N, C-alpha and C positions, 0 to 999 in steps of 0.2 A: 461576507465573502462574495467575491465577484466570480460566480460560476461561469458566466459567459466568457470572461477573460481566460479562464482555465482551458476552455475549448478552442478559443480563437488565437491565443498568443503565438502558437506555433507558426501560423501563417504570416506573422509580422516579420519573421526572419527571412531575409532575402535568399538564404541558402537552405531553407527548410526541406526542400525535396531531397537534396543531397544528404543532409544530416539524418533524415528519416530512413533513407535507403541504407545508409551505413548501419544505423541502429537495427533495422530489420535483418541485415546480413549477420550481425553479431548474434541476433536472436536464434539463428539457425545452428549456432555452435552449441553442442550439448554442454550443460553445466557451466563451463567457464563463460560462455556467452551470456548466460543469465546473470552471472556476477557482474559482468561489464555493464549490462543494461541497468542493473540495480544501481551501480555506481553513477551512471549517467543520470538516472532519476534523482539521486541524492543531490547532485550538483544543480539540477534543474529546480529542485525544491528549495535549495539554498538561495538561488537567485530570486525566486518568487518571494522569499522571506525578506530579502534586502530591498526589493522593488526598485533598484537602481539600474537593472539590466535585465530586460525580458528576452534578450536574444538567446537562442538555443546555444548550449555550450559547444565549443569545438571538440572534435575528436582528436585532441592532441595530448591526452593524459590517460591512455589506455591502462597503463599500469596502476595509476591511482584509482581509476574507476573499478578495476578488478579487485584491488585490495579492499576498498571501502564497501564495494558491493558484497564481497564475501563476508565481511564483518556484519553487515546488515542482515544477510541471509542467515548467518549463524544466530543472530538475535531472534529472528522469526522462528527458526527451528527450535530454539529453547522455549519460546512461548508455546509452540504447538506440541511439544513433547508430552506434557501431562495429559492432554486430550487424546493423543495417539496411544499412549499407554493404557488409558481407560478403555478406549475402543477395542484395542487388540486383546487385552486381558478379558474383557467381557465376552468378546466373540469366542475366544479360546475356551472359556468356561462353559458357554452354552453348547459349543460343538462337542466338547468332551462329555458333557452331561447327556447329550443325545447319543453319542457313541456307546456310553456305558449301558444304555438300554438294549443295545444290540439290534435295533430296528431302524431301517432307513426312513420310515415314516416319522419316527421320533426325531431324527436329525432334521428333517424338513420342517417339522413343526417348530423345533427349537430355533432354527434360522429365521423362520417367519416371525416368531415372537421377538427375536433380536431386532429385526428391521422395524417392526411396529413400535418398539420401545425407543429405539435410537433415532428413528427418522426425525421426530420433532427436535431432538438434541442436535442433529446434524444441521437442520434448518436454522436453529438458533446460533450455532457456531458459524454458519455462513454469514448471518447478519453481523455477528461479532467481528468476523474477519473484515467486513466492509468498513467497520468503525475503527478497528484497532490498527490495522496495517498502515493506513495513511497517517495516523497519529504518530506511530513509531517512526515512520519514514521522516516526518517533519522534525521530530525531536533529535534523531541521530544526525540528520543532515545539517542542522543548524547549531546544535550544541557540541557536535563532534566528540561525543563520549558514548562508549558502548553502554555504560550503565544508565544513560538517559532513557533507554528503551525499557527499563525495568523499575523506574521510579513511579510505581502505581499510585502512591498517595499524591504525587504532584500532578499526574495525569487527571485524577479525579478532581483535584483542586482547580485545575484549568477549566474543566467543564462547569464547575460551580461558579467560577468567576465570570466567564463569558457567556454562559447559558448553553442549553442543549441544542438550540437551533443550528448554530454553526457546525456542531458535531454531526447533526442529522444531515445537513447539506453536504458535508464531507462524505458521509456514507452513501448518500444518493449519487453523488458524483462518481464515487468508486464503482458503483454498480452500473451506472449508465455508460461510463467509459469502457467498462468490460464488454457491454453489449455492442457499443460502437466498434470496439476492437475486433469483434467477430464478423463485421460486415465484409471483411476481405474474403470471406468464404465464397461470396458471389463473384469474386474476381479470379476465377479459375483456381480457387483454393489458396494458391501461394500468396495472394493479396493479404490474407489474414496475418502474415508475418509483419507486414508494414502497418496495417491498421491497428494491430495489436500493440505495436511499439508506440504509435500515436496515442492510444488509450493510456499507456503507461505515463506518457508525458503530461496528459491531462490530470491524472491522479497526483503526479509529483507537484504540479503547480498548485493544485488545490491544497495539498498537504502543507506547502510552504505558506500559503495564505492563512491557513488555520493556525499554524505555529506562530505566525506574526500576531494574530489576535491573542493567543495564549501568553505571549511575552509582553502584552500590554501596549503594543504599537498600533498606530492608526490603520484601519483597514484600507483597501484600495478604494479610490473614488467610485461611488455608486454601489459599493459592496453591502451585503446584508450582514449585520452583526456589528457589535461595538467592542472596543477593548475594555478590560477592567479598569477601575478607577486609578489604581496605582501601577504604573509600568514596572515590569520586572526586569527590563534590560536584556541585553543579549549575552548569552553564556558562552558563545564561541569565540573565535579569534579575530573578529572584525567588527567595526562599528556599523550601526544600522541607521539609515536615514528614515525618519518618520515623516 
């Protein structure tokens, strides 16, 4: 994977400032704006997968971005649901146990134990998020199937074929892009809207690169990682140039 390209390709587009400003503006819209941004990320990941066009997508398909972004968000919500239910039920059980004793001190102790037990799990889930979300993004962007986000056996098979290093690079890119996205805090706070959107574009490009390796296609020139011996082909609606 060419991580440097994931961070630099945005600036190769002659209209990158305008496109990022538009994306940042959509980010300000509650909920619906997030769906549109997700949809834009999906198109960006698809282009990185094809490698025939690194230009940022135009903002000419808002309805399509909204629809596809909502579907992707729904897939992420379904992935997160079991963990949310486990967290909520465990917290409720511990609080009720403390209330049953009738002492405020017992409630405080119960909550303290809850956070001690669940803090390592939360950290583990944060790491899992950095690995899973970009993989799901690449799969749905390029295979154009909702079910592609839930084919766990194929996701595991991809890791076995191309090795763990590309997945690790993808996770590191996700986390670094998140930190870069927060740099806008130093620009009178509002800048985080635009740097955050830039971070999303970095993640999308890296996700497209990873999915390219997973489909058995050649990585970008100078990239780290190699494709599996037997190309899997493209499962979406367009041919891919390797």
